[in-house]
Structures are given as C-alpha cells and as structure tokens.
C-alpha positions as CSV (number, residue, x, y, z in Angstrom):
1,M,0.0,0.0,0.0
2,I,2.8,2.4,0.8
3,L,4.4,1.7,-2.6
4,Q,1.1,2.4,-4.3
5,K,0.9,5.7,-2.5
6,K,4.5,6.5,-3.4
7,G,3.8,5.6,-7.0
8,Y,0.6,7.8,-7.0
9,F,2.5,10.8,-5.6
10,C,5.3,10.2,-8.1
11,V,2.8,10.2,-11.0
12,M,1.1,13.3,-9.6
13,K,4.4,15.2,-9.4
14,N,5.2,14.1,-13.0
15,L,1.8,15.3,-14.1
16,R,2.3,18.7,-12.5
17,F,5.6,19.0,-14.3
18,I,4.1,17.9,-17.6
19,F,1.1,20.4,-17.2
20,A,3.5,23.2,-16.3
21,A,5.7,22.5,-19.3
22,A,2.7,22.2,-21.6
23,G,1.4,25.6,-20.3
24,V,4.7,27.3,-21.0
25,L,4.9,25.8,-24.5
26,A,1.3,26.8,-25.2
27,L,1.9,30.4,-24.1
28,S,5.2,30.7,-25.9
29,S,3.7,29.4,-29.2
30,C,0.7,31.8,-28.8
31,S,3.0,34.8,-28.4
32,Q,5.0,33.9,-31.5
33,T,1.9,33.8,-33.7
34,T,0.3,37.0,-32.3
35,R,3.5,39.0,-32.3
36,T,3.6,41.7,-35.0
37,T,6.8,42.9,-36.7
38,D,7.8,46.5,-36.8
39,K,7.0,46.6,-40.5
40,N,3.5,45.3,-39.9
41,K,3.0,47.8,-37.1
42,V,4.1,50.7,-39.3
43,V,1.6,49.6,-42.0
44,A,-1.2,49.2,-39.5
45,D,-0.5,52.6,-38.0
46,S,-0.5,54.2,-41.4
47,V,-3.8,52.6,-42.3
48,A,-5.3,53.7,-39.0
49,Q,-4.1,57.3,-39.6
50,E,-5.7,57.3,-43.1
51,I,-9.0,56.0,-41.7
52,N,-9.0,58.6,-39.0
53,S,-8.2,61.3,-41.5
54,L,-11.0,60.3,-43.8
55,T,-13.4,60.0,-40.9
56,A,-12.5,63.4,-39.6
57,Q,-13.1,64.9,-43.0
58,K,-16.6,63.5,-43.2
59,A,-17.6,63.7,-39.6
60,L,-19.1,66.6,-37.7
61,F,-16.6,68.5,-35.7
62,A,-16.7,71.5,-33.5
63,E,-14.4,74.4,-32.6
64,M,-14.3,76.7,-29.6
65,E,-13.4,80.3,-29.6
66,I,-12.9,82.7,-26.7
67,K,-11.3,86.2,-26.3
68,D,-7.6,86.0,-25.5
69,T,-8.0,88.4,-22.5
70,I,-11.1,88.9,-20.4
71,K,-11.5,91.5,-17.6
72,I,-12.9,90.3,-14.3
73,G,-16.6,91.3,-14.2
74,D,-17.1,90.9,-18.0
75,L,-18.8,87.9,-19.5
76,V,-16.6,84.8,-20.1
77,Q,-18.3,84.0,-23.3
78,L,-17.3,80.9,-25.3
79,K,-18.4,80.5,-28.9
80,F,-19.0,76.8,-29.9
81,T,-19.4,76.2,-33.6
82,V,-20.3,72.8,-35.2
83,Y,-19.3,72.2,-38.8
84,N,-20.6,69.6,-41.3
85,K,-18.1,69.2,-44.1
86,A,-19.9,66.1,-45.4
87,D,-22.0,66.0,-48.5
88,S,-25.1,64.8,-46.6
89,V,-27.2,66.0,-43.7
90,M,-25.7,64.9,-40.4
91,Q,-26.9,65.1,-36.8
92,F,-25.5,65.3,-33.3
93,C,-26.9,65.0,-29.8
94,K,-27.2,68.5,-28.3
95,W,-26.9,67.1,-24.8
96,H,-23.6,68.2,-23.2
97,T,-23.2,71.0,-25.6
98,P,-24.0,74.8,-25.5
99,F,-27.1,74.0,-27.7
100,E,-29.1,73.3,-24.5
101,P,-29.1,75.2,-21.2
102,L,-26.1,74.7,-19.1
103,I,-27.2,71.6,-17.2
104,S,-24.2,69.4,-17.5
105,K,-20.4,69.6,-17.1
106,Y,-19.2,69.2,-20.7
107,L,-16.1,71.4,-20.4
108,D,-13.0,70.9,-18.3
109,I,-11.6,74.3,-17.3
110,K,-8.2,74.4,-15.6
111,N,-6.1,77.2,-14.3
112,E,-2.4,77.6,-15.1
113,S,-1.4,75.3,-12.2
114,G,-3.5,72.5,-13.7
115,E,-6.2,72.7,-11.0
116,E,-9.7,72.2,-12.3
117,V,-12.2,75.0,-11.9
118,A,-15.3,73.8,-9.9
119,Y,-18.5,73.2,-11.9
120,K,-21.4,74.9,-10.1
121,G,-24.2,74.4,-12.6
122,A,-27.0,71.9,-12.6
123,M,-26.4,68.2,-13.5
124,A,-29.3,66.7,-15.5
125,K,-30.2,63.1,-15.3
126,R,-30.9,61.6,-18.7
127,I,-32.9,58.8,-20.1
128,M,-30.9,56.6,-22.5
129,P,-30.8,56.3,-25.4
130,P,-31.5,60.0,-26.2
131,P,-34.9,60.6,-27.8
132,A,-35.1,62.0,-31.3
133,S,-35.8,65.5,-30.0
134,S,-32.3,65.7,-28.5
135,Y,-30.6,65.6,-31.9
136,M,-29.9,68.6,-34.1
137,K,-29.6,68.2,-37.9
138,L,-27.0,70.1,-39.8
139,N,-27.1,70.5,-43.6
140,P,-24.1,69.6,-45.8
141,Q,-21.3,72.2,-45.8
142,D,-23.1,74.2,-43.1
143,S,-22.3,75.3,-39.6
144,V,-24.2,76.4,-36.5
145,S,-22.9,78.4,-33.5
146,M,-23.9,79.0,-29.9
147,D,-22.4,81.3,-27.2
148,V,-22.4,80.3,-23.6
149,D,-21.4,82.5,-20.5
150,L,-19.1,80.2,-18.6
151,L,-19.6,82.2,-15.3
152,K,-23.1,80.7,-15.2
153,G,-21.8,77.2,-14.6
154,Y,-18.1,77.5,-13.5
155,A,-16.5,79.1,-10.5
156,I,-14.0,81.3,-12.5
157,N,-13.0,83.8,-9.7
158,D,-9.3,84.4,-9.7
159,A,-7.1,86.3,-12.2
160,G,-4.9,84.0,-14.2
161,K,-4.7,81.9,-17.4
162,Y,-7.4,79.3,-18.0
163,T,-7.5,76.5,-20.5
164,I,-10.8,75.0,-21.7
165,S,-11.3,71.6,-23.3
166,Y,-14.4,69.7,-24.4
167,N,-15.0,66.4,-22.6
168,S,-18.3,65.1,-24.0
169,E,-17.4,63.7,-27.4
170,N,-18.9,60.3,-26.5
171,M,-22.3,61.9,-25.7
172,S,-22.7,64.4,-28.5
173,G,-20.7,62.7,-31.2
174,L,-18.8,65.9,-31.9
175,V,-15.1,65.9,-32.2
176,V,-13.4,69.0,-30.8
177,R,-9.7,68.8,-31.7
178,D,-8.2,71.8,-29.8
179,S,-8.6,73.4,-26.4
180,V,-8.7,77.2,-26.0
181,S,-7.2,79.5,-23.4
182,F,-7.8,83.0,-22.1
183,V,-6.3,85.3,-19.5
184,Y,-8.6,86.6,-16.8
185,I,-7.3,90.0,-15.6
186,K,-8.3,92.6,-13.0
C-alpha cells in the first residue's frame, strides 16, 4: 500500500511537471503567432491614420473660440461652432453642448497650475438612449454656433490663465480637436 501511494505521488508530481511545461509551450507558441513585426506595425498605424483622416473629413466637428483676454466682471463668453463638411445631412446630440441650457459639465476648465475649476451648474439626469428630439440636424457644408457664458456654470473667480477643453465627445458625437485659453485680468 505504501508503494502504491508513493507511485501515486510520483505520478502526480510528474503530471504537475508535464502540465506546467505544456502551459509554457502553449503560451510561448501563442505569443509567437500573435506578435507583429515592426514593419506590420508601421503599415497598421499608417492605415489607422488614413482611416482617422477620412473619418475626420466626413464627420461633424466643433471648434471653440474665446477672447484672449477677459476682464474680471465681464462675460466669459465661449463660442462653440459645429461644422458639417460632409455631402449629406448629419446630426449630433445637443446634450452636453451649448445648444441646450447649461445643465451638464461638458467642459474641463483648468487654471495655469492645472487645477480644475469647480462646476457649479445643474447636473441633469438623462434617459438613455437620447430621444429623437435631443438631436440637431446640420445641412451639408453648413455650420451652427452658440455662445455660452461660462460664469453661469463654472467658478472662475481668480485672475490668471485658464484652458478650456471639451470632454463630452462620447455623448454628443462631436469631435473638438483643440482646447482654447484665455487670461482673466483685474
């Protein structure tokens, strides 16, 4: 009986060794077949850039504008313009854009130290998916603009330089490529 147990343990040790070796071989063979060469990566990156370029040319996109210098006490007015460079009517969700009242935090505003300015506006709860009434249509080769006073939703109180970036591309479907900056002076 002792010999049978010894034999059993010996077989079990060998099986553990065999399974461990098989696992290492399986993993190493997988990594060889899924590894891409530098040449393949360059080609894949080039194709991805071309697709992104073509998509950007056909998609809706938006740009933000603001005065370079704004005096404390004046409106901090941001102009948000949506462009349709496509040859067909396109639409975007107006939620989380200036095309609805300021009821969501769709901008990130940071001071020159990188600290985020507090959002003090309302935060709307939404039903998903957005209903048809929440979309705006834009004719081919057309644009639409809206101004928003940032002081109504953001605690911009101190003099200094501020940078604004759009953070709601996933909700609206709009691509905003660049941030904008302004200097708030006394």
